[in-house]
C-alpha positions as CSV (number, residue, x, y, z in Angstrom):
1,M,87.5,-93.3,202.8
2,A,84.9,-95.3,205.0
3,Q,81.7,-96.3,203.4
4,A,79.3,-93.8,204.8
5,K,75.9,-95.4,206.8
6,E,72.5,-94.9,205.2
7,Y,70.4,-93.0,207.4
8,Y,66.7,-91.6,206.1
9,F,65.9,-88.6,206.2
10,K,62.5,-86.7,207.5
11,E,62.2,-85.7,203.3
12,G,61.2,-89.1,202.5
13,C,64.3,-90.3,201.5
14,F,68.2,-92.6,202.2
15,I,71.4,-90.7,202.4
16,E,75.0,-91.5,202.9
17,E,76.6,-88.2,203.3
18,W,80.0,-88.8,201.6
19,H,81.1,-85.4,201.9
20,N,79.8,-82.7,204.5
21,N,82.1,-81.5,207.7
22,D,83.2,-78.2,208.6
23,H,86.4,-77.6,207.1
24,D,84.7,-77.9,203.7
25,P,82.1,-75.6,204.0
26,H,81.2,-74.3,200.5
27,C,80.4,-77.7,199.7
28,S,78.8,-81.3,200.8
29,V,78.0,-84.6,198.8
30,A,75.5,-87.1,199.5
31,R,74.3,-90.3,197.4
32,V,70.0,-89.8,197.7
33,R,67.6,-93.0,197.6
34,V,64.2,-92.5,196.6
35,E,62.2,-95.9,196.9
36,P,59.9,-97.5,194.1
37,F,56.6,-94.7,193.7
38,Q,58.1,-92.4,196.0
39,T,58.0,-89.2,196.1
40,T,60.9,-86.3,198.5
41,K,58.2,-83.7,200.4
42,L,58.1,-80.6,199.0
43,H,61.3,-78.2,200.3
44,A,63.5,-76.0,200.0
45,L,67.1,-75.3,201.2
46,K,68.1,-71.3,202.5
47,N,71.0,-69.8,201.0
48,T,71.9,-73.0,199.4
49,V,72.7,-74.1,195.3
50,E,71.9,-77.9,195.3
51,R,72.4,-80.3,192.0
52,Y,71.1,-83.5,190.9
53,V,73.1,-85.3,189.5
54,I,70.5,-88.5,188.5
55,L,72.7,-91.4,188.2
56,E,69.7,-94.0,188.3
57,G,66.4,-95.1,187.5
58,D,64.3,-92.1,186.2
59,A,62.4,-89.5,188.1
60,K,59.8,-86.3,187.6
61,V,61.0,-83.7,190.1
62,T,59.4,-80.5,190.5
63,V,61.6,-77.1,191.3
64,G,60.0,-73.7,191.7
65,G,56.1,-74.8,190.3
66,K,57.3,-76.5,187.1
67,S,57.8,-80.2,186.2
68,W,59.8,-82.3,184.0
69,Q,61.2,-85.0,183.8
70,V,64.5,-86.7,184.5
71,G,66.9,-90.2,183.8
72,L,70.2,-90.9,183.8
73,G,72.9,-88.4,183.7
74,D,70.6,-85.6,183.9
75,V,71.6,-82.7,186.1
76,V,69.1,-80.8,187.7
77,V,70.5,-77.1,189.2
78,I,68.1,-75.8,192.2
79,D,68.9,-72.4,193.5
80,A,68.2,-70.8,196.9
81,D,65.1,-71.0,198.8
82,Q,63.2,-72.5,195.3
83,A,60.6,-75.3,196.2
84,Q,61.9,-78.5,195.5
85,K,60.9,-82.4,195.1
86,I,61.7,-85.2,193.3
87,E,59.5,-88.6,192.0
88,N,60.4,-91.7,191.6
89,I,58.5,-93.0,188.9
90,L,60.1,-96.9,188.3
91,E,59.8,-99.9,190.3
92,K,63.4,-99.4,191.1
93,D,65.7,-97.3,193.3
94,L,66.6,-93.7,192.0
95,I,69.6,-92.9,193.0
96,F,71.6,-89.0,192.5
97,L,73.7,-87.2,194.1
98,A,72.8,-84.2,195.9
99,I,75.7,-81.2,195.9
100,C,75.3,-78.2,197.8
101,T,76.7,-75.1,197.7
102,P,77.0,-73.6,200.4
103,R,77.3,-77.4,202.6
104,F,74.0,-79.0,203.6
105,E,73.2,-78.2,207.5
106,L,69.7,-79.4,208.8
107,E,68.8,-75.5,209.8
108,N,68.6,-74.5,206.2
109,Y,66.3,-78.0,205.4
110,R,62.9,-76.1,205.3
111,E,59.7,-78.1,204.5
112,C,56.9,-76.1,202.3
113,D,52.7,-76.5,201.6
114,E,52.1,-77.8,198.4
115,A,49.6,-75.9,196.4
């Protein structure tokens, strides 16, 4: 597999699409990078369950109004339509996989108002 090119996404993070195509509509896998002390925008994915698998760093994750700390090896399951964000709490990049079922599609992304 050729290495995917990283790009900046409006959510406030950098994405490498490792697997996201219409030949496998049931799942997508992306590598996500959040820079030191940055927080992604509060957002939700319509009709899409997302899982974060933390590969490097520590973070504070907020899902459905509840927040907790995560680190290497933790898996966060985010139900469809649930507001979510992640904050890198270290001086180094936070790296995680974002696994979506069905696959991530831009039209399912929506920003949420901060309460």
